[in-house]
C-alpha positions as CSV (number, residue, x, y, z in Angstrom):
1,X,0.2,0.0,0.3
2,X,2.2,2.6,-1.5
3,X,0.0,5.9,-0.3
4,X,0.7,5.1,3.3
5,X,4.6,5.3,2.9
6,X,5.7,9.4,2.7
7,X,9.2,8.3,1.0
8,X,10.7,12.1,1.4
9,X,10.0,11.9,5.2
10,X,12.0,8.6,6.1
11,X,15.6,8.0,6.1
12,X,17.4,6.7,2.7
13,X,18.3,3.5,5.4
14,X,14.6,2.4,5.6
15,X,13.6,3.6,2.2
16,X,16.1,1.4,0.2
17,X,14.8,-1.3,3.1
18,X,11.4,-1.0,2.4
19,X,11.1,-0.4,-1.3
20,X,14.1,-3.4,-1.9
21,X,11.6,-5.8,-0.2
22,X,8.1,-4.6,-1.0
23,X,6.8,-7.4,-1.9
24,X,8.2,-10.1,0.7
25,X,7.2,-7.7,2.8
26,X,3.8,-7.6,2.3
27,X,3.3,-11.3,3.4
28,X,4.3,-10.5,6.9
29,X,1.0,-9.8,8.4
30,X,-0.7,-13.0,7.0
31,X,1.8,-15.1,8.0
32,X,2.5,-13.6,11.3
33,X,-1.4,-14.2,11.8
34,X,-1.1,-17.8,11.2
35,X,1.5,-18.3,12.9
36,X,0.0,-17.1,15.9
37,X,-3.5,-19.2,15.0
38,X,-5.4,-16.7,14.1
39,X,-5.0,-14.0,17.0
40,X,-2.2,-11.2,15.9
41,X,-0.3,-11.1,19.3
42,X,-0.2,-7.6,21.1
43,X,3.4,-8.0,21.8
44,X,6.2,-9.2,20.2
45,X,9.7,-9.7,20.4
46,X,11.8,-10.2,17.7
47,X,15.3,-11.8,18.6
48,X,18.3,-13.9,17.0
49,X,21.0,-15.8,18.7
50,X,23.9,-13.4,17.4
51,X,24.6,-10.0,16.7
52,X,24.3,-9.0,12.5
53,X,21.6,-11.3,11.7
54,X,19.8,-9.0,10.2
55,X,17.1,-8.9,13.5
56,X,16.6,-4.8,13.5
57,X,15.7,-4.5,9.8
58,X,13.3,-7.5,10.4
59,X,12.0,-5.4,13.4
60,X,11.1,-2.3,11.6
61,X,9.7,-5.0,8.4
62,X,7.4,-6.5,11.1
63,X,6.5,-3.0,12.5
64,X,5.6,-1.2,9.1
65,X,3.6,-4.2,7.6
66,X,1.4,-4.1,10.6
67,X,1.0,-0.3,10.1
68,X,0.5,-0.7,6.7
69,X,-1.0,-4.2,5.9
70,X,-3.3,-4.5,9.4
71,X,-4.1,-0.7,10.0
72,X,-3.2,-0.8,13.2
73,X,-1.2,1.5,15.4
74,X,2.4,-0.1,16.2
75,X,5.2,1.1,18.7
76,X,8.3,-0.1,17.2
77,X,10.9,0.0,20.3
78,X,14.8,-0.3,20.2
79,X,15.3,-2.8,23.7
80,X,19.1,-3.7,21.9
81,X,21.2,-2.8,24.5
82,X,24.3,-4.2,22.5
83,X,24.2,-1.9,19.8
84,X,20.9,0.1,19.2
85,X,20.4,1.6,15.6
86,X,16.6,2.1,15.2
87,X,17.2,6.1,15.7
88,X,19.7,5.8,12.8
89,X,17.6,3.7,10.9
90,X,14.7,6.6,11.2
91,X,17.1,9.5,11.4
92,X,15.7,10.3,15.0
93,X,17.6,11.4,17.9
94,X,18.9,8.5,20.2
95,X,17.4,10.0,23.1
96,X,15.7,10.3,25.6
97,X,14.5,7.3,25.1
98,X,13.9,3.7,26.8
99,X,16.0,4.2,29.1
100,X,14.1,7.5,30.4
101,X,11.0,5.5,30.3
102,X,12.4,2.8,32.8
103,X,13.4,5.6,34.8
104,X,10.0,7.0,35.0
105,X,10.5,10.0,32.9
106,X,10.1,11.1,29.4
107,X,7.0,10.6,28.7
108,X,6.7,12.3,25.4
109,X,10.2,10.2,24.3
110,X,8.1,8.1,21.7
111,X,8.8,9.6,18.2
112,X,7.1,9.5,15.0
113,X,8.8,7.8,12.2
114,X,7.5,8.9,8.9
115,X,5.1,5.7,8.5
116,X,1.5,6.3,9.1
117,X,0.7,5.0,12.3
118,X,4.1,3.8,13.2
119,X,5.9,5.3,16.1
120,X,9.6,4.9,16.8
121,X,11.0,4.6,20.5
122,X,14.6,4.8,20.5
123,X,17.0,3.2,23.2
124,X,18.8,6.2,24.8
125,X,21.7,6.7,26.0
126,X,22.0,4.5,29.1
127,X,22.8,0.9,28.0
128,X,24.3,-0.6,31.2
129,X,21.1,1.0,32.9
130,X,18.6,-0.4,30.1
131,X,19.9,-4.2,30.8
132,X,19.5,-3.7,34.9
133,X,15.9,-2.5,34.3
134,X,14.9,-5.0,31.5
135,X,16.2,-7.5,34.0
136,X,14.0,-6.7,36.8
137,X,11.1,-7.1,34.8
138,X,11.1,-3.0,34.5
139,X,8.8,-3.2,30.8
140,X,6.1,-4.9,32.8
141,X,4.4,-1.7,33.5
142,X,5.4,-0.1,30.3
143,X,4.2,-2.9,28.0
144,X,0.5,-2.2,30.1
145,X,1.1,1.5,29.6
146,X,1.5,1.2,25.7
147,X,-0.9,-1.1,25.4
148,X,-3.4,0.7,26.0
149,X,-2.6,3.0,23.1
150,X,-1.3,1.1,20.4
151,X,-2.1,-2.2,18.9
152,X,0.9,-3.7,18.5
153,X,4.0,-3.3,20.1
154,X,7.4,-4.7,18.6
155,X,10.3,-4.8,20.7
156,X,13.8,-5.1,18.8
157,X,16.3,-7.0,21.5
158,X,19.9,-7.9,21.6
159,X,21.2,-11.4,20.8
160,X,20.3,-14.0,22.9
161,X,23.4,-16.1,23.1
162,X,25.8,-12.8,24.0
163,X,23.0,-10.5,26.8
164,X,20.2,-11.3,29.4
165,X,17.7,-8.7,28.0
166,X,15.9,-11.3,25.5
167,X,14.8,-14.0,28.0
168,X,14.1,-11.5,30.7
169,X,11.7,-10.1,28.2
170,X,10.4,-13.5,26.7
171,X,8.0,-14.1,29.7
172,X,6.5,-10.8,29.4
173,X,5.5,-10.7,25.6
174,X,2.9,-12.6,23.6
175,X,5.6,-13.7,20.9
176,X,8.7,-14.0,19.9
177,X,10.2,-14.3,16.3
178,X,13.6,-15.7,16.0
179,X,15.8,-14.7,12.8
180,X,18.7,-16.3,11.5
181,X,21.1,-15.6,8.9
182,X,20.6,-17.9,5.6
183,X,23.9,-20.0,5.8
184,X,25.8,-18.5,8.5
185,X,23.6,-19.4,11.8
186,X,24.0,-22.5,12.8
187,X,21.1,-25.0,13.3
188,X,22.5,-26.2,16.8
189,X,22.9,-22.5,17.8
190,X,19.5,-21.4,16.7
191,X,18.4,-24.6,19.2
192,X,20.2,-23.1,21.7
193,X,18.7,-19.8,21.3
194,X,15.1,-21.4,21.2
195,X,15.8,-23.6,24.5
196,X,17.0,-20.1,26.6
197,X,13.7,-18.5,25.6
198,X,11.3,-21.4,25.8
199,X,13.2,-22.4,29.0
200,X,11.3,-18.7,30.7
201,X,7.7,-18.9,29.2
202,X,8.6,-17.5,26.1
203,X,6.5,-18.3,23.0
204,X,8.6,-18.7,20.1
205,X,5.9,-18.0,16.8
206,X,8.5,-19.0,14.1
207,X,11.9,-18.6,12.5
208,X,12.8,-15.6,10.0
209,X,15.5,-16.9,7.6
210,X,16.6,-13.4,6.6
211,X,19.4,-12.6,3.9
212,X,18.8,-15.0,1.1
213,X,19.9,-15.0,-2.0
214,X,16.7,-14.0,-3.7
215,X,14.4,-13.5,-0.8
216,X,15.0,-11.0,2.4
217,X,13.7,-11.9,4.6
218,X,11.6,-15.1,4.2
219,X,9.1,-15.2,6.9
220,X,8.4,-17.6,9.1
221,X,10.8,-20.3,7.2
222,X,9.6,-22.4,9.4
223,X,9.4,-23.6,13.2
224,X,12.7,-24.8,14.9
């Protein structure tokens, strides 16, 4: 639905990502609905076993698809405490952001993305403080508050095998999408990441096989 995307308001990076893969992204909503067995999850964590597998690109794609294809109000949150990048993708200020929200301040730190019905909350500038707050369950009240104003909340997290953030968030979201890089992520590594998420009560909806030669990403390639 091109009329919902104002290219002039988007960063060149986001325009390139969405423009180059528009056909593939247009089926994300349907596949997510199928994986969720008929009910779109309210809160979704996008995770990967390690860094560099295309997790942030996928989070942007899922959020964009829900906002444009489902006409839903979507909040995209940067919960990556290792290498936050959503502010760069959308050419936004990094702070105040999630770190300030977890502190109980900066209620106006949610920003417009340039895409209709899609808002972005950058990470902020205190990654260690954010990680500690997320690990102690500090996100629960924020999720409740955000849920009153948004149909879906997409969380872009840090890698499962190198930080505790994804396993801290997993019990508090409705579903998890695992991103794996084609021809790089080993099955055993992906299985370990899934076991960590399931072990804390997380619900893995499926796996996104990213960076394929012809289709980026192949959404919900299969269950682990």
